[in-house]
Backbone as a chain_set.jsonl record, in Angstrom:
{"seq": "XXXXXXXXXXXXXXXXXXXXXXXXXXXXXXXXXXXXXXXXXXXXXXXXXXXXXXXXXXXXXXXXXXXXXXXXXXXXXXXXXXXXXXXXXXXXXXXXXXXXXXXXXXXXXXXXXXXXXXXXXXXXXXXXX", "coords": {"N": [[60.027, 23.103, -41.256], [60.529, 20.368, -41.882], [60.299, 19.118, -39.321], [57.583, 19.525, -38.868], [56.462, 17.933, -40.808], [57.401, 15.381, -40.061], [56.172, 15.159, -37.572], [53.489, 15.082, -38.399], [53.547, 12.764, -39.894], [53.997, 10.916, -37.838], [51.627, 11.266, -36.356], [49.686, 10.398, -38.239], [50.42, 7.741, -38.416], [49.837, 7.004, -35.785], [47.028, 7.403, -35.826], [46.236, 5.519, -37.71], [47.029, 3.203, -36.272], [45.278, 3.288, -34.025], [42.797, 3.308, -35.264], [42.888, 0.884, -36.544], [42.875, -0.955, -34.366], [40.28, -0.277, -33.428], [38.841, -1.182, -35.664], [39.404, -3.937, -35.633], [38.291, -4.618, -33.082], [35.673, -4.097, -33.615], [35.12, -5.974, -35.644], [35.777, -8.411, -34.65], [35.23, -11.911, -34.117], [33.778, -12.598, -31.749], [33.124, -9.961, -30.396], [33.695, -8.113, -27.504], [32.377, -6.086, -24.883], [34.399, -5.065, -23.236], [36.806, -5.045, -24.942], [36.02, -3.304, -26.984], [35.543, -1.035, -25.439], [38.132, -0.526, -24.475], [39.519, 0.068, -26.94], [38.179, 2.29, -27.731], [38.631, 3.985, -25.56], [41.441, 4.237, -25.949], [41.529, 5.762, -28.348], [40.315, 8.156, -27.385], [42.155, 8.962, -25.272], [44.448, 9.402, -26.881], [43.535, 11.481, -28.518], [43.024, 13.431, -26.662], [45.56, 13.851, -25.629], [46.857, 15.024, -27.697], [48.097, 13.654, -29.581], [46.738, 12.944, -31.858], [46.446, 15.331, -33.126], [47.013, 16.407, -35.723], [45.842, 14.482, -37.371], [43.258, 12.233, -38.228], [40.855, 9.928, -37.03], [38.763, 7.571, -38.575], [35.465, 8.734, -38.78], [33.333, 7.114, -39.285], [34.146, 4.565, -38.474], [34.579, 5.029, -35.759], [31.925, 5.721, -34.909], [30.64, 3.277, -35.592], [31.932, 1.59, -33.753], [31.144, 2.718, -31.413], [28.313, 2.396, -31.431], [28.104, -0.408, -31.605], [29.277, -1.122, -29.06], [27.251, 0.027, -27.438], [25.112, -1.542, -28.201], [25.959, -3.952, -27.137], [26.087, -3.596, -24.382], [23.58, -2.683, -23.628], [21.513, -4.674, -23.11], [22.422, -5.682, -20.701], [22.169, -3.449, -19.035], [19.311, -3.081, -19.153], [18.572, -5.45, -17.916], [19.378, -5.066, -15.274], [17.839, -2.964, -14.598], [15.31, -4.05, -14.703], [15.508, -6.045, -12.708], [15.693, -4.225, -10.575], [13.192, -3.182, -10.474], [11.576, -5.265, -9.856], [8.965, -6.904, -8.049], [9.14, -6.519, -4.547], [11.863, -5.932, -4.563], [12.831, -3.487, -3.59], [12.41, -3.744, -0.822], [13.907, -5.942, -0.208], [16.491, -5.165, -0.654], [17.811, -5.815, -2.969], [17.085, -4.239, -5.011], [18.496, -1.784, -4.687], [21.061, -2.681, -5.194], [20.78, -3.491, -7.769], [20.222, -1.095, -9.072], [22.618, 0.253, -8.568], [24.346, -1.266, -10.062], [23.281, -0.811, -12.578], [23.913, 1.77, -12.92], [26.679, 1.594, -13.136], [26.819, 0.379, -15.598], [25.766, 2.314, -17.124], [27.681, 4.317, -16.995], [29.682, 2.941, -18.398], [28.503, 3.087, -20.901], [28.722, 5.718, -21.458], [30.799, 6.162, -23.192], [29.604, 5.614, -25.643], [28.007, 7.687, -26.105], [28.241, 9.84, -28.018], [27.596, 8.71, -30.51], [25.187, 7.376, -29.985], [23.299, 9.104, -28.845], [20.375, 9.628, -28.313], [19.523, 7.132, -27.406], [21.204, 6.745, -25.262], [20.378, 8.906, -23.601], [17.798, 8.041, -23.107], [18.211, 5.726, -21.529], [19.474, 6.929, -19.342], [17.369, 8.535, -18.405], [15.569, 6.483, -17.711], [16.893, 5.293, -15.577], [16.77, 7.323, -13.777], [14.214, 7.243, -12.948]], "CA": [[59.163, 22.316, -42.094], [60.71, 18.852, -41.745], [59.736, 18.692, -38.019], [56.101, 19.454, -38.867], [56.179, 16.785, -41.639], [57.714, 14.219, -39.182], [55.088, 15.104, -36.603], [52.327, 14.783, -39.128], [53.688, 11.367, -40.233], [53.81, 10.21, -36.535], [50.242, 11.281, -36.014], [49.02, 9.638, -39.215], [50.686, 6.424, -38.031], [49.065, 6.772, -34.59], [45.667, 7.369, -36.251], [46.167, 4.19, -38.446], [47.103, 2.158, -35.345], [44.109, 3.245, -33.184], [41.667, 2.928, -36.112], [42.999, -0.532, -36.772], [42.395, -1.514, -33.174], [38.79, -0.086, -33.433], [38.287, -1.964, -36.65], [39.56, -5.29, -35.012], [37.305, -4.767, -32.052], [34.271, -4.23, -34.218], [35.049, -7.081, -36.57], [36.171, -9.707, -33.897], [34.145, -12.909, -34.157], [33.07, -12.38, -30.561], [33.448, -8.682, -29.863], [33.246, -7.935, -26.191], [32.406, -4.627, -24.45], [35.688, -4.665, -22.763], [37.698, -4.729, -26.085], [35.586, -2.001, -27.568], [35.838, 0.074, -24.51], [39.524, -0.278, -24.471], [39.851, 0.612, -28.166], [37.567, 3.676, -27.77], [39.469, 4.828, -24.632], [42.71, 4.546, -26.489], [41.329, 6.917, -29.204], [40.143, 9.327, -26.526], [43.42, 9.324, -24.679], [45.323, 9.988, -27.939], [42.986, 12.788, -28.956], [43.221, 14.42, -25.546], [47.001, 14.196, -25.541], [47.321, 15.734, -28.843], [48.728, 12.662, -30.553], [46.023, 12.974, -33.158], [46.059, 16.726, -33.504], [47.052, 16.616, -37.231], [45.37, 13.289, -38.028], [41.95, 11.946, -37.784], [40.362, 8.541, -37.034], [37.545, 7.535, -39.335], [34.327, 8.96, -38.041], [32.411, 5.973, -39.505], [34.668, 3.477, -37.644], [34.278, 5.422, -34.458], [30.585, 5.524, -34.767], [30.299, 1.878, -35.589], [32.359, 1.014, -32.493], [30.197, 3.178, -30.253], [27.012, 1.676, -31.584], [28.267, -1.82, -31.197], [29.382, -1.115, -27.67], [25.892, 0.307, -26.908], [24.241, -2.788, -28.469], [26.422, -5.073, -26.312], [25.852, -3.421, -22.945], [22.273, -2.285, -23.301], [20.71, -5.732, -22.476], [22.774, -5.723, -19.215], [21.47, -2.34, -18.356], [17.892, -3.416, -19.071], [18.359, -6.577, -16.907], [19.562, -4.58, -13.978], [16.606, -2.19, -14.292], [14.201, -5.116, -14.482], [15.722, -6.535, -11.332], [15.441, -3.2, -9.62], [11.744, -2.954, -10.527], [10.8, -6.487, -9.522], [8.198, -6.829, -6.777], [9.88, -6.811, -3.452], [13.286, -5.536, -4.767], [13.135, -2.382, -2.684], [12.393, -4.234, 0.616], [15.044, -6.992, 0.009], [17.799, -4.605, -0.904], [18.356, -6.159, -4.319], [16.725, -3.112, -5.838], [19.583, -0.834, -4.596], [22.226, -3.234, -5.812], [20.548, -3.478, -9.188], [20.374, 0.343, -9.483], [24.078, 0.568, -8.593], [24.915, -2.032, -11.221], [22.762, -0.073, -13.847], [24.658, 3.031, -13.0], [27.91, 1.336, -13.65], [26.72, 0.13, -17.017], [25.455, 3.675, -17.775], [29.004, 4.893, -17.07], [30.341, 2.342, -19.508], [27.77, 3.561, -22.063], [29.205, 7.134, -21.757], [31.696, 6.113, -24.527], [28.746, 5.485, -26.843], [27.083, 8.864, -26.054], [28.136, 10.579, -29.276], [26.901, 7.965, -31.644], [23.879, 6.851, -29.544], [22.763, 10.126, -27.965], [18.993, 9.473, -27.829], [19.415, 5.909, -26.609], [21.883, 6.973, -23.987], [19.476, 9.737, -22.788], [16.681, 7.132, -22.702], [18.721, 4.891, -20.451], [19.68, 7.867, -18.28], [16.004, 8.857, -17.844], [15.014, 5.285, -17.084], [17.558, 5.154, -14.304], [16.316, 8.372, -12.862], [12.761, 7.051, -12.601]], "C": [[59.332, 20.798, -41.95], [60.164, 18.384, -40.412], [58.268, 18.549, -38.092], [55.694, 18.209, -39.683], [56.318, 15.418, -40.835], [56.605, 14.144, -38.161], [53.786, 14.62, -37.21], [52.349, 13.16, -39.427], [53.439, 10.48, -39.014], [52.371, 10.142, -36.19], [49.392, 10.44, -36.933], [49.224, 8.123, -38.855], [49.912, 6.03, -36.683], [47.534, 6.525, -34.963], [45.413, 5.979, -36.834], [46.104, 3.106, -37.365], [45.741, 2.089, -34.514], [42.87, 2.927, -34.031], [41.733, 1.459, -36.373], [42.559, -1.325, -35.573], [40.818, -1.435, -33.049], [38.197, -1.119, -34.44], [38.293, -3.546, -36.135], [38.476, -5.507, -34.006], [35.963, -4.94, -32.552], [34.085, -5.525, -34.999], [35.314, -8.478, -35.875], [34.829, -10.549, -33.988], [33.277, -12.745, -32.906], [33.521, -11.134, -29.834], [32.86, -8.604, -28.43], [33.305, -6.419, -25.801], [33.707, -4.128, -23.939], [36.758, -4.22, -23.918], [37.27, -3.513, -26.775], [35.842, -0.904, -26.719], [37.278, 0.458, -24.563], [40.069, 0.469, -25.764], [39.339, 2.121, -28.19], [38.322, 4.554, -26.733], [40.819, 5.168, -25.185], [42.516, 5.699, -27.503], [41.178, 8.204, -28.381], [41.369, 9.905, -25.938], [44.329, 9.982, -25.696], [44.804, 11.246, -28.442], [43.23, 13.859, -27.896], [44.722, 14.735, -25.411], [47.636, 14.936, -26.617], [47.988, 14.88, -29.864], [48.086, 12.514, -31.852], [45.707, 14.294, -33.669], [46.043, 17.011, -34.966], [46.476, 15.429, -37.973], [43.982, 12.946, -37.464], [41.732, 10.413, -37.912], [39.057, 8.566, -37.795], [36.357, 7.636, -38.432], [33.329, 7.73, -38.16], [32.916, 4.753, -38.628], [34.352, 3.798, -36.213], [32.758, 5.25, -34.051], [30.109, 4.128, -34.689], [30.762, 1.324, -34.296], [31.464, 1.406, -31.314], [28.823, 2.514, -30.292], [27.076, 0.294, -31.21], [28.512, -1.902, -29.685], [27.984, -0.894, -26.979], [25.106, -0.936, -27.026], [24.646, -3.924, -27.5], [26.093, -4.864, -24.811], [24.444, -3.021, -22.566], [21.407, -3.368, -22.694], [21.098, -5.886, -21.09], [22.194, -4.672, -18.478], [20.035, -2.621, -18.143], [17.648, -4.511, -18.035], [18.497, -6.037, -15.531], [18.294, -3.745, -13.701], [15.424, -3.081, -13.996], [14.325, -5.655, -13.055], [15.309, -5.55, -10.314], [13.911, -2.998, -9.5], [11.021, -4.146, -10.101], [10.145, -6.312, -8.236], [9.178, -7.3, -5.674], [11.35, -6.493, -3.429], [13.64, -4.5, -3.764], [13.276, -2.852, -1.188], [13.527, -5.165, 0.854], [16.405, -6.392, -0.149], [18.406, -4.925, -2.218], [18.061, -4.932, -5.337], [17.874, -2.081, -5.881], [20.849, -1.338, -5.346], [22.065, -3.239, -7.329], [20.685, -2.051, -9.759], [21.846, 0.723, -9.54], [24.745, -0.124, -9.796], [24.466, -1.34, -12.517], [23.557, 1.09, -13.993], [26.089, 2.75, -13.551], [27.899, 0.983, -15.102], [26.434, 1.44, -17.712], [26.762, 4.351, -17.905], [29.768, 4.247, -18.221], [29.767, 2.802, -20.886], [28.194, 5.0, -22.4], [30.133, 7.109, -23.044], [30.874, 6.072, -25.707], [27.905, 6.777, -27.058], [27.027, 9.666, -27.411], [27.452, 9.894, -30.361], [25.495, 7.496, -31.238], [23.238, 7.856, -28.549], [21.43, 9.875, -27.446], [18.868, 8.182, -26.948], [20.094, 5.995, -25.268], [21.027, 7.848, -22.976], [18.316, 8.932, -22.315], [17.099, 6.335, -21.507], [18.94, 5.79, -19.236], [18.389, 8.256, -17.585], [15.393, 7.633, -17.132], [15.704, 5.102, -15.777], [17.11, 6.144, -13.319], [14.954, 8.178, -12.308], [12.64, 6.325, -11.308]], "O": [[58.349, 20.058, -41.905], [59.59, 17.296, -40.37], [57.694, 17.63, -37.507], [54.738, 17.515, -39.337], [55.497, 14.506, -40.935], [56.127, 13.036, -37.917], [53.064, 13.833, -36.598], [51.38, 12.425, -39.238], [52.777, 9.446, -39.106], [51.889, 9.09, -35.77], [48.445, 9.808, -36.464], [48.289, 7.333, -38.984], [49.434, 4.907, -36.519], [46.894, 5.592, -34.479], [44.436, 5.332, -36.457], [45.28, 2.196, -37.454], [45.162, 1.018, -34.335], [41.948, 2.301, -33.507], [40.684, 0.817, -36.422], [41.889, -2.339, -35.763], [40.16, -2.387, -32.629], [37.226, -1.816, -34.145], [37.297, -4.263, -36.24], [37.784, -6.523, -34.076], [35.178, -5.756, -32.069], [32.997, -6.1, -35.004], [35.093, -9.537, -36.462], [33.685, -10.095, -33.952], [32.055, -12.76, -33.054], [34.198, -11.202, -28.808], [31.71, -8.972, -28.188], [34.12, -5.638, -26.293], [34.098, -2.979, -24.143], [37.443, -3.202, -23.816], [38.125, -2.708, -27.144], [36.327, 0.129, -27.18], [37.615, 1.636, -24.684], [40.93, 1.344, -25.679], [40.041, 3.033, -28.627], [38.613, 5.719, -27.002], [41.325, 6.263, -24.94], [43.359, 6.596, -27.489], [41.834, 9.209, -28.656], [41.647, 11.1, -26.037], [44.926, 11.019, -25.408], [45.617, 12.099, -28.8], [43.583, 15.002, -28.186], [45.062, 15.873, -25.087], [48.764, 15.418, -26.52], [48.401, 15.366, -30.917], [48.677, 12.057, -32.83], [44.838, 14.455, -34.527], [45.19, 17.757, -35.447], [46.632, 15.391, -39.193], [43.623, 13.342, -36.355], [42.322, 9.733, -38.752], [38.301, 9.527, -37.66], [36.172, 6.858, -37.496], [32.607, 7.408, -37.217], [32.084, 4.008, -38.11], [33.89, 2.918, -35.488], [32.428, 4.708, -32.997], [29.28, 3.787, -33.845], [29.986, 0.568, -33.712], [31.106, 0.631, -30.427], [28.273, 2.128, -29.261], [26.172, -0.196, -30.533], [27.916, -2.788, -29.073], [27.642, -1.602, -26.031], [24.482, -1.37, -26.058], [23.816, -4.738, -27.096], [25.855, -5.823, -24.078], [24.094, -3.0, -21.386], [20.603, -3.049, -21.817], [20.235, -6.199, -20.27], [21.731, -4.893, -17.359], [19.542, -2.421, -17.033], [16.624, -4.499, -17.351], [17.786, -6.502, -14.64], [17.742, -3.851, -12.606], [14.641, -2.814, -13.084], [13.349, -5.702, -12.307], [14.674, -5.89, -9.315], [13.443, -2.653, -8.415], [9.801, -4.036, -9.977], [10.685, -5.632, -7.363], [9.908, -8.28, -5.818], [12.031, -6.735, -2.433], [14.683, -4.616, -3.12], [14.146, -2.395, -0.446], [14.078, -5.216, 1.954], [17.399, -7.036, 0.186], [19.44, -4.357, -2.569], [18.754, -4.729, -6.333], [18.202, -1.562, -6.948], [21.57, -0.587, -6.003], [23.018, -3.031, -8.08], [21.232, -1.875, -10.849], [22.274, 1.431, -10.451], [25.624, 0.447, -10.442], [25.239, -1.301, -13.474], [23.899, 1.443, -15.121], [26.634, 3.544, -14.319], [28.875, 1.255, -15.801], [26.87, 1.62, -18.849], [26.963, 4.974, -18.947], [30.45, 4.956, -18.961], [30.489, 2.882, -21.88], [28.025, 5.435, -23.539], [30.133, 8.055, -23.831], [31.354, 6.464, -26.77], [27.199, 6.917, -28.056], [25.965, 10.091, -27.867], [26.731, 10.55, -31.112], [24.679, 7.239, -32.124], [22.697, 7.447, -27.522], [21.262, 9.888, -26.227], [18.204, 8.174, -25.912], [19.648, 5.418, -24.277], [20.96, 7.596, -21.773], [17.872, 9.127, -21.184], [16.355, 6.287, -20.527], [18.577, 5.37, -18.137], [18.31, 8.304, -16.358], [14.777, 7.764, -16.074], [14.998, 4.727, -14.841], [17.065, 5.856, -12.123], [14.552, 8.827, -11.343], [11.528, 6.068, -10.847]]}, "num_chains": 1, "name": "protein.A"}
């Protein structure tokens, strides 16, 4: 019994720590995609490792971080697509570079997928066009 309580206490502390990082990332004066990505990856790693098996991170905070990350990287994605679609892009080779860059941004957006499913799918479809 005591071991389970100790494990639960450790998991609660871990949940509070990762949730605190998420909150800080969301509320930072100049939140960056990198900070949000790192905080979201930390949550994912801890969930997958079982460190949060008996504890939960606030769904509201997670969703907020995912939406904020999406909002920060979406303009970059759109700019790459615009470059790829520009007249002469296919001939000059910049179109391929822009598509590759858009794919990289889409991979970064994967962390947002749960909170921004329709928007993520829209980006994925635009890239496929």
